[in-house]
N, C-alpha and C positions, 0 to 999 in steps of 0.2 A: 504493499499500499504505500502511493507516494507520502508523503510528510510533508504538510502545509506549516508555513513559515511567516510570521505578520511581518512586515519590512516597516510600516509605519502606522500612524494611532491619530485620530481628533479631524480626520477630514469630517465633513459636513455633508453626507451625503454624495458619495462621486461617485460617478457613472462615465461612462464612453470612454474606458480604458484605449489609449494609444500607444504602443507597445515604439520606444525609440530607437535608432539605431546604436547612440551612445549607453543604451542600457537602462535608461531612464522610461519611466510610464507620465502619460499626459492623462489627467482625469478633468472633467469638470465635477465642481461643487457647489450642487443645484441651490445647498441652503445659503451659500455661500456667497452665490453669484461671480464666480471663481473660473477662471482656468489655472492647474496648478500641475506643477510639475514633480514628480518623487522618485526622487534619486534612489538609485539601487543602496545604498547607503542608508535609505531611510528619511531622510533629510527633505525637506517639504519647502518649493520655491512656487510664489503665485507671481505669476506670468504676466495674469492680466485681469484686473473687475472689470467682468464684463454684464453686472446685474441682472435684472432680473433671477430668471431661472437656465442656467443653461442644463442642458439636457442632452447632447449630444453631442461627440467630438469626431472627427474622422482630417487626415492628412490631404489635402490635396495638392493636386500637379504642381503648385507652384511655391510648396513647402509651409505653406500658411495650414493655420489650426482653420477649421470652417466649423459654427458650432450652430447648432438647434437650439435656442434659446426658448421656454415655453411661458416665458414673461413671468414665473414665478409660482408660488402655493402659498396658503397658511399653512402653519406646521403644527401638528399636535404629538403627545406622547401617548404610545398605546403599549402598554407593557414593557417598558423600557426603553422602549426604541422608540426613533424619532421619524413620524412620517407624514409624506404630503396631504394635505387637505384639498380642499375647495378652491376657488380661486379668489387670491387677498383684495380688498378694496384698493391696493395701489397699481394692481395690475393696469398694464396699457395696453399691451400686444404682446404676440410673437413673433420670432426674427429668426434670419439666416444671418451670423455674424462672418465676420473675417478676422483671425487674428494674427499679428506678426510675431510667431514666436520669437525672435530675437529681440525687438522692439516695446511687444508689449502693447501695439496699436491695435484697437477695436476699430473695424465697421461696419456698419449695418448692410449688409448687402440688397435683402431682402425682404419685406413686411406684409407683402399680400400677393397675391396671383390672379389676373383676369378680374381684378376688382374686388375678388374675397380675402377679406383680411387672413393672415396665418395667427391660430389659435394658440398650439402649443406645440412648437415644432418637437422632435421627439429622435428621431435616430438619421441616422446621414451617413450613405458610403458614395464614394465617386467610382465611377465607371471605367473602362478603358479611355475612351472618348475625350476623359477631362470633366465630365458633367457631372453632376450629383442628383441622387435620390435620396429624399427622404420622407418622412413620415409625420404628419400634425395630429397629434393624437386630442386635439382639442383641450378645452378645458369644461371643468365640473363646476355648478355652479344649486345652491340651495335646490331648485327644481326643477333644473333642467342640467342638458351636456349638449356640449357642439357634436355635428357630424362634419367630420375632416376628410383626409384623403390621404393620397402618395402624389409625390409630386414628382419634378425633374426641374431642373434648371443650370444653366452654367455661373462657371465663378466671375462672370464680369457684370453682376450686378442686373 
């Protein structure tokens, strides 16, 4: 059986792990609103504060990190675990962001598709043509839930 070893702790709801060539791993921290590098020795480095709720990440053809930002959640404690809840009052929108991992510069590429607002982008992958596929899980409210889908876009915004 494989032995599991903890590398780091204290991350705030990490998602979207991306293995890097230097042995580090990039993760988005949904609750903290950051793109964070976890080095092989367990040390953490915040690359960028992206705000909202970064939920998925992938390295694009240009070497930048592309992030699905769901706009954030209300957070609650359940059985000793922190879990996402409904849409927070501070929610404005979901987006696709591009982060230069060398400088930490964040730019918003997409907030809508064909006039329909992105609600809660979630996961992202790139194809061999350099385009990105991403899901939009939507947002949950007290008495309703968004219907969304799967989207395709280029990195040019």
